[in-house]
DRENTORKOL-3810 file (N, C-alpha, C; in nm, 4 decimals):
REM DRENTORKOL-3810
@n.u->-3.0371; n.v->-1.8596; n.w->-3.6378; ca.u->-3.0969; ca.v->-1.7427; ca.w->-3.4536; c.u->-3.0159; c.v->-1.8867; c.w->-3.3652
@n.u->-2.9896; n.v->-1.9473; n.w->-3.3585; ca.u->-2.9495; ca.v->-2.0509; ca.w->-3.2829; c.u->-2.7858; c.v->-2.0464; c.w->-3.2288
@n.u->-2.7852; n.v->-2.0517; n.w->-3.4321; ca.u->-2.6220; ca.v->-2.0439; ca.w->-3.4215; c.u->-2.5305; c.v->-1.9136; c.w->-3.3593
@n.u->-2.6189; n.v->-1.8039; n.w->-3.3408; ca.u->-2.5822; ca.v->-1.7107; ca.w->-3.3217; c.u->-2.5597; c.v->-1.6628; c.w->-3.1429
@n.u->-2.6536; n.v->-1.7487; n.w->-3.0960; ca.u->-2.6741; ca.v->-1.7494; ca.w->-2.9821; c.u->-2.5641; c.v->-1.7892; c.w->-2.8491
@n.u->-2.5407; n.v->-1.9314; n.w->-2.9627; ca.u->-2.4436; ca.v->-2.0190; ca.w->-2.9764; c.u->-2.3185; c.v->-1.9640; c.w->-2.9516
@n.u->-2.2933; n.v->-1.8612; n.w->-3.0649; ca.u->-2.1514; ca.v->-1.8771; ca.w->-3.0864; c.u->-2.0796; c.v->-1.7151; c.w->-2.9473
@n.u->-2.2111; n.v->-1.6495; n.w->-2.9540; ca.u->-2.2233; ca.v->-1.5440; ca.w->-2.7756; c.u->-2.1672; c.v->-1.6068; c.w->-2.6720
@n.u->-2.2255; n.v->-1.7853; n.w->-2.6825; ca.u->-2.2246; ca.v->-1.8246; ca.w->-2.5067; c.u->-2.1004; c.v->-1.8406; c.w->-2.5797
@n.u->-2.0246; n.v->-1.9598; n.w->-2.6178; ca.u->-1.8895; ca.v->-1.9590; ca.w->-2.6490; c.u->-1.8303; c.v->-1.8994; c.w->-2.6996
@n.u->-1.8156; n.v->-1.7191; n.w->-2.7161; ca.u->-1.7430; ca.v->-1.6294; ca.w->-2.6672; c.u->-1.7546; c.v->-1.5670; c.w->-2.4985
@n.u->-1.9019; n.v->-1.5417; n.w->-2.5341; ca.u->-1.8072; ca.v->-1.5032; ca.w->-2.3528; c.u->-1.8137; c.v->-1.6293; c.w->-2.2606
@n.u->-1.8011; n.v->-1.7828; n.w->-2.2737; ca.u->-1.6941; ca.v->-1.8520; ca.w->-2.1829; c.u->-1.5689; c.v->-1.8592; c.w->-2.1836
@n.u->-1.5198; n.v->-1.8388; n.w->-2.2966; ca.u->-1.3803; ca.v->-1.8128; ca.w->-2.3467; c.u->-1.3544; c.v->-1.6900; c.w->-2.2909
@n.u->-1.4248; n.v->-1.5453; n.w->-2.2903; ca.u->-1.3506; ca.v->-1.5107; ca.w->-2.2764; c.u->-1.3749; c.v->-1.4067; c.w->-2.1385
@n.u->-1.4376; n.v->-1.5282; n.w->-2.0577; ca.u->-1.4880; ca.v->-1.5603; ca.w->-1.8837; c.u->-1.3270; c.v->-1.6748; c.w->-1.8676
@n.u->-1.3255; n.v->-1.7434; n.w->-1.9725; ca.u->-1.2187; ca.v->-1.8611; ca.w->-1.8938; c.u->-1.0762; c.v->-1.7497; c.w->-1.9233
@n.u->-1.0745; n.v->-1.6966; n.w->-2.0111; ca.u->-0.8972; ca.v->-1.6232; ca.w->-2.0587; c.u->-0.8733; c.v->-1.4763; c.w->-1.9249
@n.u->-0.9971; n.v->-1.4340; n.w->-1.8645; ca.u->-0.9855; ca.v->-1.3071; ca.w->-1.7847; c.u->-0.9517; c.v->-1.3937; c.w->-1.6820
@n.u->-1.0100; n.v->-1.4949; n.w->-1.6015; ca.u->-0.9589; ca.v->-1.5846; ca.w->-1.4977; c.u->-0.8288; c.v->-1.6354; c.w->-1.4396
@n.u->-0.7932; n.v->-1.7116; n.w->-1.5950; ca.u->-0.6691; ca.v->-1.6896; ca.w->-1.6243; c.u->-0.5847; c.v->-1.5775; c.w->-1.5828
@n.u->-0.5972; n.v->-1.4722; n.w->-1.6521; ca.u->-0.5196; ca.v->-1.4079; ca.w->-1.7059; c.u->-0.5336; c.v->-1.2933; c.w->-1.5301
@n.u->-0.6296; n.v->-1.3288; n.w->-1.4771; ca.u->-0.6373; ca.v->-1.2031; ca.w->-1.3891; c.u->-0.5191; c.v->-1.1782; c.w->-1.2562
@n.u->-0.4395; n.v->-1.2659; n.w->-1.2673; ca.u->-0.3062; ca.v->-1.2813; ca.w->-1.1527; c.u->-0.1774; c.v->-1.1905; c.w->-1.2070
@n.u->-0.2159; n.v->-1.1505; n.w->-1.3125; ca.u->-0.1175; ca.v->-1.1070; ca.w->-1.3886; c.u->-0.2095; c.v->-1.0022; c.w->-1.3837
@n.u->-0.3541; n.v->-0.9743; n.w->-1.4517; ca.u->-0.3580; ca.v->-0.8269; ca.w->-1.4461; c.u->-0.3776; c.v->-0.7477; c.w->-1.3334
@n.u->-0.3603; n.v->-0.7578; n.w->-1.2058; ca.u->-0.4370; ca.v->-0.7288; ca.w->-1.0928; c.u->-0.3141; c.v->-0.6483; c.w->-1.0632
@n.u->-0.1618; n.v->-0.6894; n.w->-1.0750; ca.u->-0.0581; ca.v->-0.6527; ca.w->-1.0499; c.u->-0.0916; c.v->-0.4524; c.w->-1.2077
@n.u->-0.0545; n.v->-0.5253; n.w->-1.3261; ca.u->-0.0446; ca.v->-0.4475; ca.w->-1.4313; c.u->-0.1778; c.v->-0.3503; c.w->-1.4056
@n.u->-0.2776; n.v->-0.4088; n.w->-1.3808; ca.u->-0.3777; ca.v->-0.2794; ca.w->-1.3612; c.u->-0.3320; c.v->-0.1863; c.w->-1.2236
@n.u->-0.3379; n.v->-0.1663; n.w->-1.1245; ca.u->-0.1896; ca.v->-0.1570; ca.w->-1.0262; c.u->-0.1249; c.v->-0.0631; c.w->-1.1144
@n.u->-0.0534; n.v->-0.0925; n.w->-1.1657; ca.u->0.0819; ca.v->-0.0550; ca.w->-1.1728; c.u->0.0350; c.v->0.1183; c.w->-1.3131
@n.u->-0.1322; n.v->0.0814; n.w->-1.3853; ca.u->-0.1512; ca.v->0.1902; ca.w->-1.4218; c.u->-0.2025; c.v->0.3063; c.w->-1.4002
@n.u->-0.2920; n.v->0.2176; n.w->-1.2923; ca.u->-0.3362; ca.v->0.3381; ca.w->-1.1500; c.u->-0.2524; c.v->0.4159; c.w->-1.1417
@n.u->-0.1347; n.v->0.4040; n.w->-1.0645; ca.u->-0.0120; ca.v->0.4672; ca.w->-1.0159; c.u->0.0268; c.v->0.5269; c.w->-1.1437
@n.u->0.0387; n.v->0.4929; n.w->-1.2748; ca.u->0.1283; ca.v->0.5595; ca.w->-1.3364; c.u->0.0138; c.v->0.6956; c.w->-1.3874
@n.u->-0.0859; n.v->0.7036; n.w->-1.3797; ca.u->-0.2052; ca.v->0.7614; ca.w->-1.4367; c.u->-0.2266; c.v->0.8498; c.w->-1.2302
@n.u->-0.2167; n.v->0.8398; n.w->-1.1642; ca.u->-0.1566; ca.v->0.9403; ca.w->-1.0564; c.u->-0.0480; c.v->1.0548; c.w->-1.0195
@n.u->0.0842; n.v->0.9288; n.w->-1.0876; ca.u->0.1660; ca.v->1.0275; ca.w->-1.1208; c.u->0.2067; c.v->1.1276; c.w->-1.2341
@n.u->0.1404; n.v->1.1116; n.w->-1.2743; ca.u->0.1427; ca.v->1.1791; ca.w->-1.4096; c.u->0.1416; c.v->1.3022; c.w->-1.4285
@n.u->0.0371; n.v->1.3725; n.w->-1.3602; ca.u->0.0419; ca.v->1.5121; ca.w->-1.3342; c.u->0.1983; c.v->1.5820; c.w->-1.2817
@n.u->0.2153; n.v->1.5360; n.w->-1.1599; ca.u->0.3387; ca.v->1.5310; ca.w->-1.1286; c.u->0.4670; c.v->1.4978; c.w->-1.2334
@n.u->0.5039; n.v->1.3999; n.w->-1.3069; ca.u->0.5721; ca.v->1.3970; ca.w->-1.3929; c.u->0.5383; c.v->1.5387; c.w->-1.4674
@n.u->0.4420; n.v->1.5405; n.w->-1.5047; ca.u->0.4503; ca.v->1.6348; ca.w->-1.6309; c.u->0.5010; c.v->1.7914; c.w->-1.5184
@n.u->0.5114; n.v->1.8239; n.w->-1.4759; ca.u->0.5042; ca.v->1.9297; ca.w->-1.3722; c.u->0.7074; c.v->1.9308; c.w->-1.3360
@n.u->0.7683; n.v->1.8128; n.w->-1.3672; ca.u->0.9016; ca.v->1.7866; ca.w->-1.3184; c.u->0.9128; c.v->1.8352; c.w->-1.4827
@n.u->0.8681; n.v->1.7573; n.w->-1.5897; ca.u->0.8932; ca.v->1.7940; ca.w->-1.7255; c.u->0.9105; c.v->1.9306; c.w->-1.8001
@n.u->0.8005; n.v->2.0083; n.w->-1.6963; ca.u->0.7868; ca.v->2.1816; ca.w->-1.7328; c.u->0.9088; c.v->2.2184; c.w->-1.6339
@n.u->0.9451; n.v->2.1487; n.w->-1.5156; ca.u->1.0534; ca.v->2.2749; ca.w->-1.4879; c.u->1.1895; c.v->2.2190; c.w->-1.5253
@n.u->1.1803; n.v->2.1242; n.w->-1.6515; ca.u->1.3190; ca.v->2.1365; ca.w->-1.6813; c.u->1.4270; c.v->1.9462; c.w->-1.7091
@n.u->1.3071; n.v->1.8900; n.w->-1.6122; ca.u->1.3601; ca.v->1.7911; ca.w->-1.6317; c.u->1.3654; c.v->1.6436; c.w->-1.7425
@n.u->1.4450; n.v->1.5853; n.w->-1.7996; ca.u->1.3368; ca.v->1.5279; ca.w->-1.9737; c.u->1.2265; c.v->1.4436; c.w->-1.8691
@n.u->1.2321; n.v->1.3554; n.w->-1.9714; ca.u->1.1156; ca.v->1.2365; ca.w->-1.9255; c.u->1.1398; c.v->1.2024; c.w->-1.8472
@n.u->1.2917; n.v->1.0966; n.w->-1.9013; ca.u->1.3133; ca.v->0.9613; ca.w->-1.8495; c.u->1.4018; c.v->1.0227; c.w->-1.7322
@n.u->1.4277; n.v->1.0988; n.w->-1.7311; ca.u->1.5094; ca.v->1.1309; ca.w->-1.6005; c.u->1.4008; c.v->1.1437; c.w->-1.5140
@n.u->1.2853; n.v->1.2471; n.w->-1.5120; ca.u->1.2034; ca.v->1.2888; ca.w->-1.4097; c.u->1.0722; c.v->1.1055; c.w->-1.4133
@n.u->1.0373; n.v->1.0261; n.w->-1.5086; ca.u->1.0035; ca.v->0.9626; ca.w->-1.4492; c.u->1.0952; c.v->0.8337; c.w->-1.3637
@n.u->1.1742; n.v->0.8066; n.w->-1.3549; ca.u->1.3021; ca.v->0.7858; ca.w->-1.3244; c.u->1.3203; c.v->0.8563; c.w->-1.1562
@n.u->1.3287; n.v->0.9843; n.w->-1.0938; ca.u->1.3521; ca.v->1.0439; ca.w->-1.0223; c.u->1.1865; c.v->0.9429; c.w->-0.8966
@n.u->1.0783; n.v->0.9838; n.w->-0.9895; ca.u->0.9376; ca.v->0.9831; ca.w->-0.9630; c.u->0.9572; c.v->0.8369; c.w->-0.8751
@n.u->0.9719; n.v->0.6843; n.w->-0.9973; ca.u->0.9837; ca.v->0.5808; ca.w->-0.9749; c.u->1.1123; c.v->0.6166; c.w->-0.7719
@n.u->1.2080; n.v->0.6280; n.w->-0.8214; ca.u->1.3142; ca.v->0.5945; ca.w->-0.7093; c.u->1.2937; c.v->0.6971; c.w->-0.5468
@n.u->1.1630; n.v->0.8115; n.w->-0.5275; ca.u->1.0985; ca.v->0.8184; ca.w->-0.4957; c.u->0.9372; c.v->0.7206; c.w->-0.4023
@n.u->0.8970; n.v->0.6458; n.w->-0.4742; ca.u->0.7625; ca.v->0.6452; ca.w->-0.4835; c.u->0.8526; c.v->0.4734; c.w->-0.4596
@n.u->0.9268; n.v->0.4481; n.w->-0.4532; ca.u->0.9735; ca.v->0.2864; ca.w->-0.4151; c.u->1.0433; c.v->0.3188; c.w->-0.2934
@n.u->1.1478; n.v->0.4254; n.w->-0.2707; ca.u->1.2240; ca.v->0.4736; ca.w->-0.1270; c.u->1.0598; c.v->0.4853; c.w->-0.0332
@n.u->0.9556; n.v->0.5998; n.w->-0.0447; ca.u->0.8676; ca.v->0.5690; ca.w->0.0504; c.u->0.8184; c.v->0.4597; c.w->0.0789
@n.u->0.7745; n.v->0.3581; n.w->-0.0209; ca.u->0.7181; ca.v->0.2308; ca.w->0.0028; c.u->0.8504; c.v->0.1540; c.w->0.1589
@n.u->0.9360; n.v->0.1580; n.w->0.0913; ca.u->1.0654; ca.v->0.0939; ca.w->0.1615; c.u->1.0474; c.v->0.1727; c.w->0.2877
@n.u->1.0569; n.v->0.2986; n.w->0.3195; ca.u->1.0096; ca.v->0.3813; ca.w->0.4279; c.u->0.9584; c.v->0.3567; c.w->0.5875
@n.u->0.7755; n.v->0.3624; n.w->0.4583; ca.u->0.7369; ca.v->0.3122; ca.w->0.4893; c.u->0.7129; c.v->0.1207; c.w->0.5405
@n.u->0.7199; n.v->0.0503; n.w->0.4884; ca.u->0.8008; ca.v->-0.0640; ca.w->0.5366; c.u->0.8832; c.v->-0.1078; c.w->0.7057
@n.u->1.0221; n.v->0.0079; n.w->0.6893; ca.u->1.1281; ca.v->-0.0385; ca.w->0.8028; c.u->1.0694; c.v->0.0246; c.w->0.9140
@n.u->0.9105; n.v->0.1403; n.w->0.9008; ca.u->0.8776; ca.v->0.2076; ca.w->1.0661; c.u->0.7716; c.v->0.1109; c.w->1.0903
@n.u->0.6840; n.v->0.0758; n.w->0.9831; ca.u->0.5853; ca.v->-0.0433; ca.w->1.0496; c.u->0.5788; c.v->-0.1877; c.w->1.0811
@n.u->0.6463; n.v->-0.2348; n.w->1.0103; ca.u->0.7470; ca.v->-0.3705; ca.w->1.0377; c.u->0.7241; c.v->-0.3883; c.w->1.1781
@n.u->0.8561; n.v->-0.3248; n.w->1.3080; ca.u->0.8108; ca.v->-0.3292; ca.w->1.4465; c.u->0.7262; c.v->-0.3599; c.w->1.4951
@n.u->0.6163; n.v->-0.1744; n.w->1.4244; ca.u->0.5524; ca.v->-0.1533; ca.w->1.5080; c.u->0.4436; c.v->-0.2858; c.w->1.5474
@n.u->0.4046; n.v->-0.3351; n.w->1.3375; ca.u->0.2981; ca.v->-0.3997; ca.w->1.3767; c.u->0.4117; c.v->-0.6285; c.w->1.4460
@n.u->0.4805; n.v->-0.5928; n.w->1.4933; ca.u->0.5585; ca.v->-0.7067; ca.w->1.5362; c.u->0.5246; c.v->-0.6674; c.w->1.7130
@n.u->0.6031; n.v->-0.5730; n.w->1.7683; ca.u->0.5353; ca.v->-0.5064; ca.w->1.9242; c.u->0.3517; c.v->-0.5470; c.w->1.8731
@n.u->0.2642; n.v->-0.5128; n.w->1.8058; ca.u->0.1093; ca.v->-0.4835; ca.w->1.8466; c.u->0.1315; c.v->-0.7512; c.w->1.8441
@n.u->0.1821; n.v->-0.7723; n.w->1.7346; ca.u->0.1147; ca.v->-0.9154; ca.w->1.7584; c.u->0.2122; c.v->-0.9743; c.w->1.8039
@n.u->0.3431; n.v->-0.9181; n.w->1.9215; ca.u->0.3700; ca.v->-0.9998; ca.w->2.0215; c.u->0.2760; c.v->-0.9382; c.w->2.1588
@n.u->0.2380; n.v->-0.7973; n.w->2.1880; ca.u->0.1868; ca.v->-0.7737; ca.w->2.2691; c.u->0.0158; c.v->-0.8888; c.w->2.2891
@n.u->-0.0832; n.v->-0.8978; n.w->2.1618; ca.u->-0.1691; ca.v->-1.0081; ca.w->2.1206; c.u->-0.1619; c.v->-1.0770; c.w->2.2174
@n.u->0.0090; n.v->-1.1942; n.w->2.1239; ca.u->-0.0728; ca.v->-1.2951; ca.w->2.2214; c.u->0.0304; c.v->-1.3342; c.w->2.3380
@n.u->0.0530; n.v->-1.1865; n.w->2.3987; ca.u->0.1007; ca.v->-1.1809; ca.w->2.5175; c.u->-0.0054; c.v->-1.2215; c.w->2.6096
@n.u->-0.1113; n.v->-1.1195; n.w->2.5486; ca.u->-0.2028; ca.v->-1.0876; ca.w->2.6265; c.u->-0.3511; c.v->-1.1715; c.w->2.6147
@n.u->-0.3477; n.v->-1.3205; n.w->2.5380; ca.u->-0.4558; ca.v->-1.3615; ca.w->2.4634; c.u->-0.5236; c.v->-1.4352; c.w->2.5775
@n.u->-0.4395; n.v->-1.5416; n.w->2.6807; ca.u->-0.4928; ca.v->-1.5718; ca.w->2.7651; c.u->-0.5593; c.v->-1.5390; c.w->2.8777
@n.u->-0.5681; n.v->-1.3575; n.w->2.8777; ca.u->-0.6424; ca.v->-1.2645; ca.w->2.9613; c.u->-0.7266; c.v->-1.2725; c.w->2.9114
@n.u->-0.7470; n.v->-1.2325; n.w->2.7556; ca.u->-0.8791; ca.v->-1.2295; ca.w->2.6783; c.u->-0.9716; c.v->-1.3148; c.w->2.6739
@n.u->-0.9193; n.v->-1.4926; n.w->2.6951; ca.u->-1.0063; ca.v->-1.5473; ca.w->2.6834; c.u->-1.0629; c.v->-1.5463; c.w->2.7772
@n.u->-0.9823; n.v->-1.5686; n.w->2.9517; ca.u->-1.0298; ca.v->-1.4944; ca.w->3.0563; c.u->-1.1409; c.v->-1.4641; c.w->3.0715
@n.u->-1.1207; n.v->-1.3405; n.w->3.0518; ca.u->-1.2376; ca.v->-1.2428; ca.w->3.0687; c.u->-1.4048; c.v->-1.2852; c.w->2.9028
@n.u->-1.3469; n.v->-1.3195; n.w->2.8561; ca.u->-1.4497; ca.v->-1.3747; ca.w->2.7564; c.u->-1.5790; c.v->-1.4854; c.w->2.7913
@n.u->-1.4907; n.v->-1.5462; n.w->2.9312; ca.u->-1.5018; ca.v->-1.7235; ca.w->2.9191; c.u->-1.5982; c.v->-1.6737; c.w->3.0520
@n.u->-1.5354; n.v->-1.5271; n.w->3.1460; ca.u->-1.5803; ca.v->-1.4850; ca.w->3.2979; c.u->-1.7483; c.v->-1.4369; c.w->3.2525
@n.u->-1.7480; n.v->-1.3659; n.w->3.0954; ca.u->-1.8536; ca.v->-1.2541; ca.w->3.0663; c.u->-1.9367; c.v->-1.3454; c.w->3.0397
@n.u->-1.8891; n.v->-1.4542; n.w->2.9673; ca.u->-2.0438; ca.v->-1.5773; ca.w->2.8809; c.u->-2.0736; c.v->-1.6377; c.w->2.9256
@n.u->-1.9700; n.v->-1.6534; n.w->3.0726; ca.u->-2.0476; ca.v->-1.7793; ca.w->3.1748; c.u->-2.1640; c.v->-1.6312; c.w->3.2368
@n.u->-2.1388; n.v->-1.5180; n.w->3.2879; ca.u->-2.2120; ca.v->-1.4100; ca.w->3.3618; c.u->-2.3224; c.v->-1.3658; c.w->3.3362
@n.u->-2.3393; n.v->-1.3615; n.w->3.1701; ca.u->-2.3890; ca.v->-1.3537; ca.w->3.0996; c.u->-2.5604; c.v->-1.4250; c.w->3.0460
@n.u->-2.4610; n.v->-1.5222; n.w->2.9886; ca.u->-2.5414; ca.v->-1.6291; ca.w->2.8977; c.u->-2.5037; c.v->-1.8026; c.w->2.9528
@n.u->-2.4434; n.v->-1.8052; n.w->3.0293; ca.u->-2.4889; ca.v->-1.9331; ca.w->3.0784; c.u->-2.3953; c.v->-2.0385; c.w->3.0246
@n.u->-2.3304; n.v->-1.9699; n.w->2.9129; ca.u->-2.2328; ca.v->-2.0260; ca.w->2.8270; c.u->-2.0446; c.v->-2.0586; c.w->2.9052
@n.u->-2.0247; n.v->-2.1845; n.w->2.9073; ca.u->-1.8647; ca.v->-2.2188; ca.w->2.8986; c.u->-1.8134; c.v->-2.2773; c.w->2.7447
@n.u->-1.7024; n.v->-2.1614; n.w->2.8299; ca.u->-1.5904; ca.v->-2.1785; ca.w->2.6263; c.u->-1.4560; c.v->-2.3269; c.w->2.7369
@n.u->-1.4768; n.v->-2.3722; n.w->2.6900; ca.u->-1.3440; ca.v->-2.5244; ca.w->2.6963; c.u->-1.2396; c.v->-2.5090; c.w->2.6949
@n.u->-1.1959; n.v->-2.5830; n.w->2.8255; ca.u->-1.0827; ca.v->-2.5202; ca.w->2.9061; c.u->-0.9222; c.v->-2.5703; c.w->2.7859
@n.u->-0.9266; n.v->-2.6311; n.w->2.6443; ca.u->-0.8590; ca.v->-2.6299; ca.w->2.6154; c.u->-0.8201; c.v->-2.5233; c.w->2.5033
@n.u->-0.9243; n.v->-2.4379; n.w->2.5101; ca.u->-0.8923; ca.v->-2.3046; ca.w->2.3887; c.u->-0.8106; c.v->-2.2231; c.w->2.4342
@n.u->-0.7556; n.v->-2.2591; n.w->2.5902; ca.u->-0.6547; ca.v->-2.1573; ca.w->2.6425; c.u->-0.5475; c.v->-2.1809; c.w->2.5720
@n.u->-0.4836; n.v->-2.3891; n.w->2.5391; ca.u->-0.3836; ca.v->-2.3891; ca.w->2.5054; c.u->-0.2857; c.v->-2.3239; c.w->2.3662
END
């Protein structure tokens, strides 16, 4: 009985260590499997329309990657503008926070926080 529980414990520890070791690889693989699962009905429809399965998969891959690239191209400048605006307004926000904390709770923010 003790040998059985020790073997179970050893297999659980080995399984946990193998999964933690492979976690960096399994994440992207699981994401790819999820994307493939979600796009499979679209691929089936393309096959029914007359595309070969390989051509339909290539078309879906190119469309999916193009959508991601376009999303990044349009999102990065807006995010950069927002970050620049935040950095520019940060001293004013700290002044407002300092005034509010002083008025409401009688707490002062250290002066080196502005720097």
